[in-house]
Legacy VTK file of the C-alpha trace (Angstrom):
# vtk DataFile Version 3.0
C-alpha trace
ASCII
DATASET POLYDATA
POINTS 75 float
34.945 180.991 -23.775
33.125 182.502 -20.864
31.621 180.132 -18.251
29.230 181.403 -15.678
28.432 179.208 -12.714
27.678 179.627 -9.027
29.684 176.358 -8.444
33.425 176.897 -7.894
35.460 176.408 -10.999
37.590 173.671 -9.246
34.577 171.529 -8.757
33.202 172.095 -12.296
36.396 171.001 -13.979
37.431 168.456 -11.355
38.964 165.496 -13.137
38.768 167.120 -16.592
42.493 166.774 -17.093
42.359 163.046 -16.439
39.816 162.346 -19.198
41.026 159.761 -21.731
39.608 160.430 -25.185
39.817 157.355 -27.329
39.900 158.971 -30.817
41.169 157.317 -33.899
41.941 158.694 -37.439
40.208 156.695 -40.240
41.039 157.148 -43.949
38.056 156.747 -46.424
39.159 157.643 -49.860
40.300 161.250 -50.033
38.584 161.964 -46.535
40.152 161.634 -43.112
37.685 161.395 -40.218
38.463 161.592 -36.525
36.025 158.972 -34.894
35.392 157.785 -31.398
34.837 153.962 -31.228
31.713 153.057 -29.294
32.135 149.310 -29.754
34.236 146.987 -31.886
32.028 147.633 -34.895
30.823 151.053 -34.471
32.211 154.596 -34.238
30.864 158.160 -33.869
32.239 160.732 -36.280
33.906 163.571 -34.319
35.490 165.496 -37.098
35.779 165.451 -40.875
38.853 166.464 -42.786
38.505 166.760 -46.504
39.780 168.805 -49.482
36.502 168.589 -51.132
33.837 171.164 -49.844
30.804 169.008 -50.891
31.876 166.248 -48.450
30.975 168.796 -45.482
27.492 169.103 -46.948
26.784 165.361 -47.038
24.675 164.453 -43.907
26.203 160.780 -43.915
29.579 162.431 -42.788
28.312 165.015 -40.186
29.729 164.794 -36.761
27.670 162.548 -34.444
26.727 160.137 -37.191
27.517 156.445 -36.632
29.976 154.351 -39.053
30.417 150.757 -38.826
33.829 149.237 -38.915
35.804 146.340 -37.327
38.332 148.026 -34.993
39.274 144.843 -33.219
41.437 143.989 -36.343
43.729 146.881 -35.663
44.733 145.807 -32.181
LINES 1 76
75 0 1 2 3 4 5 6 7 8 9 10 11 12 13 14 15 16 17 18 19 20 21 22 23 24 25 26 27 28 29 30 31 32 33 34 35 36 37 38 39 40 41 42 43 44 45 46 47 48 49 50 51 52 53 54 55 56 57 58 59 60 61 62 63 64 65 66 67 68 69 70 71 72 73 74
């Protein structure tokens, strides 16, 4: 990746290594999804992992879509 900026690179990426990503893996049938919980009941799809090619064409499972779960039960 090439990044062009007039701002010093140290300023652009300041704090980047301290970012905490809160990703969880969720199994749905034959699919595995990496999701980012946005509340106790919602999660945004970050990545889809599936052995079935048709799953990647389903707009319901595209990255950025919202799923509804109850994540508070897993704590």
